[in-house]
GUMAR-658097 format. One record per residue (C-alpha): residue in three letters; y, z, x. Coordinates in pm, whole numbers, plus 50000, padded with zeros to 5 digits. Layout:
N
AlaYZX;...
This chain:
986
Met759336708803445;Tyr757976709103794;Pro759066685904070;Ala756476662104206;Phe756106650104561;Ile756056613704651;Phe754146614304978;Cys755466588605218;Pro753556576905526;Arg755286581205856;Gly757536551405909;Ser757376536905560;Arg760426530205354;Ser759636555605085;Gly760166591605177;Ile759066623505006;Thr761196623404697;Met761636649304429;Val760636632704100;His761156651903776;His758766639303513;Ser759446640303143;Gly757646623702857;Ser753966619602806;Ile751186616403055;Gln749736588002855;Ser752266563002989;Phe751396572203343;Lys747706568203264;Gln748426533603135;Gln750156525903461;Lys747156539503647;Ala744836517103450;Gly746366487303623;Met745556501403967;His742206489304091;Thr741696516704347;Ser742176554204337;Ile742706578304620;Ser739276593504579;Glu737676559204595;Ile739696549504898;Leu738646580505088;Lys734996572705009;Glu735166538305164;Lys733186533905478;Thr735706513105667;Leu738826533705718;Lys741536524805959;Ser744686543406040;Ser747836526505921;Arg749366524706265;Arg749726541106600;Ser752166569606569;Leu753046602806720;Pro750026626006722;Cys751536651606485;Leu753166667406788;Ala749906671006981;Gln748296693206719;Ser744736693706597;Gln743486664706392;Thr741786687506139;His743606698005830;Pro744426734805784;Glu742846742205450;Asn744396776405402;Leu747906780105538;Asn748916809005313;His747596835005554;Phe749166817305850;Leu752516814805675;Ser752426848505507;Val755626859505679;Pro758506849405452;Leu761256827905594;Ser764716842305571;Pro767056817305411;Glu770026826405625;Pro770266842105970;Lys771676876805990;Thr775126882306127;Tyr775506912306348;Ser778656930906418;His777686941506765;Ser776696916007030;Val776726921807402;Ser776476894007659;Ala776236894408032;Ser779746882408089;Cys781806894907798;Thr781586924007559;His782726921707201;Ile783856955507069;Leu784686958406703;Pro787426983906627;Pro786827012906393;Pro787277006106024;Thr790607023906021;Asp791897004506316;Thr793886973406234;Gly793896959606585;Gln792236927506689;Asp788936923406872;Val788976933107238;Tyr787286912107503;Met786406925507844;Glu785166905208138;Glu782636922808356;Arg783176926108725;Glu779646918208827;Ala778006894108584;Gly775046890308809;Gly774356927508801;Phe773206927308443;Ala770186910508298;Pro770306904707926;Lys767176911307729;Thr766676895607389;Asp764396904807103;Glu763626891106760;Thr766606908606600;His769056886906799;His770526917106979;Val771396911607345;Gln771156943807544;Gln772136950207901;Lys769806963008162;Pro770696965608531;Val768616945308769;Ser769056939209137;Arg769516905209295;Gly766336909709497;Lys764266916609190;Leu765776886209025;Glu764766864009314;Ala761306879309326;Arg760886872808957;Thr761986836909005;Glu759476831409283;Ser756646847109087;Ile757156822808800;Gln756426792509019;Gly752686796109012;Asn752386799508637;Ser750436775308424;Leu751746750508174;Glu752116777407909;Asn754796795108109;Pro756396771108357;Ser759166782308584;Gly762576782808424;Leu761456771608078;Met761186805807913;Phe763266836607860;Arg762456866608073;Asp759946879407822;Gly757866848107885;Lys757626840207512;Lys760876824007403;Arg761326787607500;Ile764656776207648;Asp765996748807422;Tyr769446743607574;Ile771476754607874;Leu775206761107902;Val776876764808241;Tyr780216781508313;Lys782116796408603;Lys782846833308619;Ser786276824508753;Ser787096804908437;Leu790076818108239;Gln788706807507898;Val786976840807840;Glu788066847007483;Lys787016812707360;Arg783646815607531;Cys782936850107389;Thr783896839607038;Phe781776808507066;Glu778726827507187;Arg779166854106919;Asn779246827006652;Leu776156810706803;Arg774276843406756;Ala775596845406402;Glu774066810906342;Gly770686824706445;Leu770466813606808;Met769356837207083;Leu771186838107416;Glu770276850907758;Lys772266847908081;Glu771206842408438;Pro773246840008758;Ser772796809708979;Leu770796814309298;Thr772836787709479;Asn776396795109365;Ser777676830209301;Asp780406817109070;Ile777986799808830;Leu776346815908528;Phe773766799908300;Val773526806907928;Lys769986800507807;Ile769686793007438;His766596797307222;Ala766286787006858;Pro763916810006664;Trp761576797106396;Asp763846806506106;Thr766836788806261;Leu764806757806337;Cys763556756205981;Lys767036761405836;Tyr768676733406033;Ala765656710406015;Glu766106711705638;Gln769866706305664;Met769466677105906;Asn766716661705689;Ile764316659805984;Arg760996643905896;Met757966664106004;Pro754166658105984;Phe752836664505636;Arg749696684905577;Lys747796658705382;Lys746656627005555;Cys746286595205359;Tyr744366565005480;Phe744546529805353;Thr741996502505395;Asp742866472505606;Trp742096449305316;Lys743086418205506;Lys740296421705758;Lys737856433805496;Thr738246401905293;Met737496381205601;Gly734106397405636;Ser732646422905872;Gln730656396706062;Phe733836380206182;Gln735196413806295;Leu732006421306483;Arg732056387906664;Cys735706392606757;Arg734906426706904;Gln732026412207102;Leu734176384007236;Lys736906408607328;Ser734436430707512;Trp733386401207729;Leu736946393807836;Pro738336411708141;Arg740476442008070;Asn744236436408067;Pro745476452608391;Met748966457308245;Lys747786481907981;Leu747856519008053;Asp744586537808038;Lys744096559107728;Glu742916586707958;Ala746266584708138;Leu748146593807820;Pro746006620707655;Asp748836632207429;Leu749356597907276;Glu746016592207108;Glu745836572806786;Thr746296593406472;Asp747516587906121;Cys750276611806023;Tyr752546610505724;Thr755936626705740;Ala758416641205496;Pro761846657205516;Phe761266693405608;Ser761716719305333;Arg761416756905374;Ala760446761205011;Arg757436738305061;Val756556747305417;His752906752505317;His752566714905269;Phe753256707205637;Thr750726706205919;Ile751676737806107;Asn748886748106342;Asn751266764306588;Arg754876773806527;Glu755716769406894;Thr754636732906899;Phe755436722306543;Phe758956712206648;Ser758836691306965;Asn761096699307258;Ser763376669907183;Thr763666680306818;Arg764476716006916;Ser767156704007156;Arg768616681206891;Ile768816710106644;Val770526732606899;His772956704806989;His773756701106619;Val774626738106604;Leu776696736406923;Gln778726707406783;Arg779626726606466;Thr780246761906589;Lys783826774306606;Tyr785436791006904;Glu788736798506728;Asp789806804206371;Ala791606770706342;Lys789936743606134;Ser789466719306421;Lys788656744406693;Met784916738606710;Gly782246721106907;Ile780866721907258;Asn782646689207346;Arg786036705907319;Leu784866735207531;Leu783606711307796;Gly786936693307787;Asn789026724707843;Ser786686737808119;Thr785386767207916;Tyr781926754408010;Glu781076732208302;Ala778016715508151;Ala775656716207854;Phe772216700107865;Pro768606704907752;Pro766286714908035;His763686692708191;Glu760086702708124;Gly759426714908475;Ser758926695608797;Tyr758056658708804;Lys755686663609098;Ser752486683409136;Arg750386694609428;His747256682509251;Pro746466646509155;Ile746956638208791;Lys743546621508760;Thr741636653508837;His743986680908712;Gly745976662508446;Ala749726662808389;Gln751466696308406;Asn754216685208165;His755636654308000;Arg758116649008281;His755286648208533;Leu753386624208307;Leu756406601308279;Tyr756826600808655;Glu753176592808723;Arg752746566808448;Trp756206551408431;Ala758666559208711;Arg756446553409015;Trp756796520409199;Gly753006516509222;Ile752716509008849;Trp755486483008831;Tyr753116458608656;Lys752096482708378;Tyr753456483908025;Gln755936511507954;Pro754716542407761;Leu757406538207495;Asp756046565707269;Leu756206590807551;Ile759706579007651;Arg760846582907292;Arg759296617407267;Tyr760976629807583;Phe764376612207579;Gly764836603707211;Glu764826571807009;Lys768126558307143;Ile766966557407505;Gly763506546607393;Leu765006516407218;Tyr766946507107530;Phe763796506307743;Ala761906488407464;Trp764636461607456;Leu764736459407836;Gly760966455507852;Trp761016429307577;Tyr763786410007750;Thr761906411508079;Gly758706399107918;Met760516370407747;Leu761996360108082;Ile758536351008213;Pro758246317208032;Ala761906309508105;Ala761386317208474;Leu758266295608490;Val759986265808329;Gly763046270008553;Leu760816272008860;Phe759006240508746;Val762336222008713;Phe763356233809060;Leu760016223209212;Tyr760306189509040;Gly763666184709212;Leu762166196209541;Phe759226172209530;Thr761386142609423;Met764226150209662;Asp763196124409923;Ser762456097909661;Ser765756102009478;Gln767606068909475;Val771056085009491;Ser770086107409785;Lys768566077709968;Glu771696056709931;Ile773916085310052;Cys771726092410356;Glu771546055410445;Ala775296048910396;Asn776116048310767;Thr778756021710723;Thr780436035910414;Ile783786050010526;Met785146077610303;Cys788846084810265;Pro790226113910471;Met790096148110304;Cys793626156810413;Glu796776139410522;Gly797886142310881;Asn795376148811157;Cys792346143210936;Ser790226112711009;Ser787926093010786;Trp784226101710771;Thr781006083910687;Leu779146091510366;Ser775866097210549;Asp777356128810703;Ser776756146410367;Cys773076137310343;Val771906173710330;Tyr774506181710065;Ala773226153209847;Lys769576164109877;Val770386200009785;Thr772326187309483;His769236169009362;Leu767316201909351;Phe769436213009055;Asp770766180408913;Asn767716160108821;Gly765946146508517;Gly764696180708405;Thr768176195508369;Val768736184208010;Phe765286195407902;Phe765766229508059;Ala769186234207895;Ile767696226907551;Phe764726249407627;Met766956278807724;Ala769096275107411;Ile765966276707196;Trp764586304807414;Ala767676326307348;Thr767176322506972;Val763456330006989;Phe764146360407206;Leu766616375306957;Glu764516367106650;Phe761326381706792;Trp763256412106911;Lys764196418506547;Arg760496418606463;Arg759716441306755;Arg762506464806651;Ala761106466006296;Glu757716476406432;Leu759266503206650;Thr761386517306368;Tyr758216519306158;Asp756146535306433;Trp758936559506523;Asp759596569706165;Leu763086554806148;Ile762746532305842;Asp764386556905605;Trp766596573005866;Glu770286568305813;Glu772786579706067;Glu774216612005935;Glu777916614505874;Glu779306617606223;Glu781686645006309;Leu785226635506399;Arg786206633106761;Pro788196663906875;Gln790986641307002;Phe791246624806660;Glu791386658506484;Ala794026672006718;Lys796196640906679;Tyr796056637506299;Ser795376673006184;Arg798596673805978;Lys797636643805764;Glu794516647005553;Arg792656628005286;Val789386633605101;Asn786336618105266;Pro784756594905006;Ile781256604005129;Ser781386641505184;Gly784216648604941;Lys785876671705193;Pro789396668605332;Glu789626654905683;Pro792336642105919;Phe793546607205839;Gln795116580106058;Pro797756559905870;Phe797376522105870;Thr800736516106039;Asp799816539406325;Lys796366523806360;Phe797776488406354;Ser800466495706613;Arg797946511906848;Leu795566482806800;Met798326458206890;Val799106477607206;Ser795406477407294;Val795106439907232;Ser798196434007445;Gly796586454207723;Ile793436433007695;Phe795396400607723;Phe797326414608017;Met794106422708201;Ile792726388108120;Ser795896372808262;Leu795326393908572;Val791846378908601;Leu793276343808574;Thr795796352608844;Ala792956363509070;Val791116330809000;Phe794256311409086;Ala794476330409415;Val790876320709492;Val791696284309415;Val794616284909658;Phe792346300409919;Arg789786272609870;Leu792486245909915;Ile793716261810237;Ala790166267210364;Met789256230910287;Glu792036217610507;Lys791146241510788;Phe787406234310781;Val787906196410764;Ser789976197311084;Phe787906225011247;Gln787076221011616;Trp783486232511576;Glu781576201211485;Phe778936219611276;Val781586234811049;Lys783546202511036;Lys780416183610928;Asn779506209010656;Trp782976216910535;Gln781846215910168;Phe779356244710220;Ala781856264010431;Thr784596260910169;Ser782356270109875;Gly780606298610059;Thr783736316210178;Gly785376311109838;Val782416326909658;Cys782376357209891;Ile786096363009848;Asn785706359009474;Phe782846384409464;Met784916410709644;Ile787776405309401;Ile785366408009107;Met783916441309220;Ser787366455209298;Leu788766445608959;Asn785736460208779;Val786826494808890;Val790306488708751;Tyr788936474208427;Glu786826504808355;Lys789816528008383;Val792026504908175;Ala789346501307906;Tyr788986539107896;Leu792746544007856;Leu793086517007590;Thr790156530707391;Asn791596565807397;Leu794976551507296;Glu793406537506979;His792116572406883;Pro788786561406730;Arg787596583506449;Thr784016590406563;Glu782026588606883;Ser780156557406772;Glu783456539706700;Trp784716550207041;Glu781556537707211;Asn781626504207030;Ser785306498807108;Phe784826508107473;Ala781716486307504;Leu783506456107357;Lys786466459907597;Met784206464307897;Phe782226433607801;Leu785346412207753;Phe786876423808081;Gln783766419508292;Phe782646387308122;Val785996370708191;Asn786126385708540;Leu782626374108625;Asn782736339408470;Ser786346327808504;Ser785876313008851;Thr782576297908735;Phe784346280908445;Tyr786956267208688;Ile784306251808912;Ala782326238108618;Phe785116221908420;Phe788246219108636;Leu787176213708996;Gly787886177709098;Arg789256167908756;Phe792926167708861;Ala792676156909225;Gly794316122909172;Arg793486094109404;Pro794196085209765;Gly797826076909812;Asp798726095609494;Tyr797066129509525;Asn798106158409303;Lys799326187309516;Leu799706223809438;Phe803276235309509;Asn803716201109675;Arg801826215509970;Trp798036217209921;Arg796006188209793;Met793756195909495;Glu790056199309573;Glu787676170409512;Cys784016169109419;His781386155409652;Pro780236119509587;Ser776946134409459;Gly778746156509205;Cys780256191209159;Leu777076207909034;Ile776116221409377;Asp779376240809394;Leu778616256409056;Cys775066264209164;Leu776256281009484;Gln778806301309291;Met776206314109043;Gly773496321009299;Val775646341109540;Ile777386361609271;Met774146368509082;Val772226380109389;Leu775036400909538;Lys775896417009206;Gln772306427009138;Ile771976442109484;Trp775216461409439;Asn774276473809091;Asn770866485909206;Phe772446504709493;Met775006521209267;Glu772356530209010;Leu769906546409248;Gly771386548809594;Tyr774576566309487;Pro772786593509280;Leu770316598609564;Leu773166604309809;Gln774906627909567;Asn771746648209505;Trp771016649209878;Trp774486663209938;Ser773986688809660;Arg770696700209812;Arg772396703410149;Lys775086725709999;Met772396745809823;Lys770636752710152;Arg773906764010307;Ala774766786310012;Gly771356802409971;Glu769426805610295;Gln766896828010123;Ile765606798409921;Asn763066780510133;Ser762626750009914;Lys763796734009598;Glu760636745709422;Gly761806781609469;Leu764616776009220;Pro764286781008845;Gln764496750208628;Trp768066756308516;Asp769296757608876;Arg767426725908965;Asp768786707408661;Trp772336719208733;Asn772156703709079;Leu771096670008937;Gln773636643808838;Pro774726642108473;Met774106610608276;Asn776986585908270;Ala779866597508054;His779636564507867;Gly775976569007782;Leu773986536807785;Val777066514207788;Asp776756506908160;Glu773026500008131;Tyr773406475907841;Leu776486459807994;Glu774666450808314;Met771796434608127;Val774016416307875;Leu776116401408155;Gln772906390708324;Phe771766375007997;Gly775016355207996;Phe774436343108351;Thr770876333708259;Thr771846312707956;Ile775456300607980;Phe775286280108302;Val771526277408332;Ala771736239308345;Ala773406242708684;Phe771066269408821;Pro767456267608690;Leu766406296608914;Ala768636321108724;Pro765816332908489;Leu763516338508788;Leu766116359608968;Ala766766378808646;Leu763026385108602;Leu762596398508954;Asn765676420208915;Asn764526434308580;Ile761106443708712;Ile762926464508970;Glu765546475808717;Ile762976491208481;Arg761476512908753;Leu764916521008897;Asp766156532908559;Ala762926551708496;Tyr763106569108833;Lys766766577108774;Phe766226591708427;Val763186612308530;Thr764166624808875;Gln767876620508945;Trp769626627908618;Arg769786658308398;Arg767876654308079;Pro770176637507823;Met770406650207468;Pro767666632307267;Ala769596610507020;Arg768326588706737;Ala769156552206672;Thr767616523506477;Asp768916494206684;Ile770836485607002;Gly774176486606821;Ile777016462706896;Trp775076446507179;His772926426006942;Gly776006408506803;Ile777266402407156;Leu773926386707252;Glu774066363406953;Gly777606353407050;Ile776466346107405;Gly773686324107264;Val776256303007078;Val778546300407382;Ala775546290607596;Val774846259807382;Ile778446247707410;Thr778816254107784;Asn775486238007874;Ala776446207307674;Phe779706204707870;Val777996212108204;Ile775496183908154;Ala778086159708018;Ile781026167108249;Thr779896186608557;Ser776636169308637;Asp776156132208704;Tyr773496128208437;Ile775726108308197;Pro777206084608462;Arg773706077008591;Phe772466072108235;Val775316047608152;Tyr774786028308475;Ala771056024908417;Phe771456011708064;Lys774665991708098;Tyr775375981808457;Gly772135986308655;Pro769445961408752;Cys767265971708456;Val769685963308176;Asp767385936908027;Lys764125952808137;Gly764395988008001;Tyr764986021208171;Arg762566028508456;His764106059308611;Glu764826056808987;Lys764386019309022;Cys767146013208772;Leu769626033908978;Arg769736010109272;Gly773326003409358;Tyr774576033409158;Leu776356048809458;Asn778306017609540;Asn779166013609171;Ser780536049209145;Leu782836046109450;Ser786206028709438;Phe788196011809718;Phe791486022609867;Asp793686004410117;Met794246029310400;Gly797286009810511;Glu799156025110220;Phe799146059210388;Lys802636069710487;Asn801776077910847;Gly800626042210908;Ser797766052611134;Phe795276030710945;Gln795765993110936;Asn793725967410743;Gln790955992310658;Tyr789406002210327;Cys787946036110247;Arg785906047109947;Tyr786516075909705;Arg784676088809397;Asp786216074309081;Tyr786076044608843;Arg789266026108940;Ala790165989809008;Pro790275978709376;Pro793625973309549;Trp793195935309536;Ser792895934209157;Pro795835924308932;Glu796145960708819;Pro795205980909126;Tyr793936016209087;Asp793816015208706;Phe790786029408526;Thr788026004008474;Leu786105997408154;Gln783156016708294;Phe785316047908309;Trp785876046307934;His782216039207869;Val781246070108066;Leu783886091107888;Ala782656079707545;Ala779066086807643;Arg780006121607756;Leu781746130007429;Ala778856115407229;Phe776346135707428;Ile778266168007366;Ile778306162006991;Val774646151706969;Phe773446179507198;Glu775326207107012;His774256195506666;Leu770656190906774;Val770356224806945;Phe772246243606675;Gly770026227606414;Ile766876237806602;Lys768246273106651;Thr769056276606280;Phe765646263306179;Ile763826287206412;Ala765916316806296;His765096308005936;Met761376303306000;Ile760876336006187;Pro761176365805948;Asp762846397106074;Met759816418105976;Pro756166408106038;Lys754296400305718;Asp751406423605795;Leu753886452105849;Ser755556444505518;Asp752156443205345;Arg751166475805510;Met754276493305384;Arg753806479705031;Arg750146490205038;Glu751016525305143;Lys753676527604875;Tyr751096517504616;Leu748666544004737;Met751376570004726;Gln751946563104357;Glu748316570804287;Met748516601704498;Val751466613704292;Tyr749506608903970;Glu746416627204094;Ala748446655604247;Glu750436660503928;Leu747326658503712;Glu745616684803925;His748686706703908;Leu748816702903529;Gln745186712703488;Lys745616743703703;Glu748706754503510;Arg747036749803170;Lys743916767603285;Lys745956796203427;Asn747956800703106;Gly744946796002879;Lys746586767802689;Arg745026736102560;Tyr745676703602739;His748056678602597;His749456646202731;Glu752776658602856;Trp754046666103200;Pro754836702603270;
């Protein structure tokens, strides 16, 4: 029996599968009879359309190589050879004679820079003396080479591509580990070459090249999908059934419309043209089936780096079971760094329009990272090809989030403009500004005097900008927007996973973290997946560590609450000082002065505690000893989110739900420590304090984050270049350095990967949705920030950071669940903000129950006449202990009985009506919005229907292809053996 291929299109759910056929061919023919279309008929159809836009088979020719036997005549060795004699530029491994029982001897050379290793195809590394001057001359001569041999991207022979770079110091004491590790790398089939640094005499670079045989071996082990030799097209039957005339008219109409300026020109991305490639897991035994026009370009640079990284992670440096992996060697300072090289410089002396891009990095800079193209779509396929799927998904999510912010920003701006245009006509603002005779109770006891309500006219008008009739509508809109954003992101992610060939990809069994292995190496159990013994963490140990970690989290949260309490005390002290301030301007605007200084103090505390939180989260995560790197990253991300979310929003929650709720009343104020009177809300409401808190923190935090993301790396790289000039005066410019030296002097990517990038955006998403009823401009500020953020991150990844290891991923991980949780919290908080913080419910109750339009119906502003006087209560100032006020009444914001009533200062019936209306609004609002969110989530499928139909169509075509391929194979075998045909599979 012969195995049959099931050819799977790139990105579909069915992969190339080995199917062993037994039985008769007649049954398969019967199955074929039910298929209305065959492969031969499909290929004869006039209208053929590629199934999707995908990678261009790694920039190879679109024609099919008909005869690959001659091209692939050299047999592939199944295993790399292991050599007993390997010589490197920094250590020499000498095997003892057969009769000698001694151990291997390692010798460190005195002058590592005096030897230049030369590699050949047999993996031997020989030494050849070369002077420092010749080395520099060689480095300078490489600069003018073309794209085929860019500076610092090849070995010295100019043929072998550098796939990975290791950096170590000659003064390092870990010589034996390094030599053993490098010897084992050669035994795995990698080729090594060493170069001294031109800027630091103590630095040596180990250049790593993976030969063809090694790439094929590990590509098969890692199940990497590669372009298959045969192309298969499927007809877009949906459009065909609608008629060609309709398609023609649509094309004509589209040609009349102006071109979308946000789209990138096809000429700008010559390597990303539309093709139709099908992929399959690579197999050395069936290499002739794959589209291999050039061995050097068959595996992309990111794939080669990923294969080398896989080898580095699993190569031993000692005989012990757990003594393996480059991460451990980086941790014990055997190596200083390990990274794949950038593909040359990101700048060129010639314009890209006339001379083209010299490499993918240059293309990314010109078409993605430059500020001049801030309005263009991102080249996601090119980002994915250069940085890997994990980083590509981050920028795809960031771009999707930014695009979805546009309607939210427009609606929020409309609500703000509505408040601006109706500010002068607002009945509440008019009554406050005209209340020249309304005496308000003093804000403090002692030297404070009473004040007129008209003094806060500006404060009331500004409040109306954010607390108007559009607030409720905007809160409901943003709750629905959050659901639509997440649901449509699922659809967008499904399209990307299809286009990027990730449908069938499953994250391979991750290796254990070195810290986990070292801690639990004595206790082992059999892995249920791999069937191999591995270290095991007992449940009691895991539970106890988890409890300690949870206790640490609660301690840090209590520290946040302590900081918030300190800010509250500061606001109370500042309120008393500003009310009795000598400067009349400050005394008149004491509300703004108190809120502004409190917000600034709070922001400084937030940024200071963030530094502490990161270190505590790192320690607590390491204390838990997560099993794998993904578990460590998820645990760390969750802690960082909890810490920073509480730190960022705790003071906001205080202002929204506690400010002014426990102030008491004149004559019976609640005091903190029997010293400071609790803070009150303005007669126009507390929403302006919440708005000021959100606006200041959001703007300042975004400015600080952008500086730390770009400004700090720029300063670090500038300082590195300055030290380089001091160390090597013979180097006239940065372009005179080889690529490995230039990459070494760049900043490494954050140790936490994309956690910091996602965390910043998720916290912004929380600010945009949770308290958006109080600050409608939050989506607009987030949109402006994200437009800058995309180009900042792009510039940082392309120019300021070393190239990260291209990693694969199918989604954004734990962050999607966090975003859904924020969407739920946003509905609840906005319901409480509208019902409790704003004055929407009291105004609504007054208009329908107590206003002049009770019997006439609700007519907006006209029905609010007298609302201000109705919402203010009376107090007899003669009741003050100091006796400075006699026979005078002052007003304060509350629903209480006047002092001349039988039950003075008790809550009135209107107070209970307002309270009941608030509770009813919260219940109705939450149920309504949650119902709409659930309905929308149910109506929007996670995968587009046309994508699902496309995948099913391709799977159907593949079944026919299997039949025809097997039938052809059967006929050839029978004809070759001279046997008669019969209806059985071979």
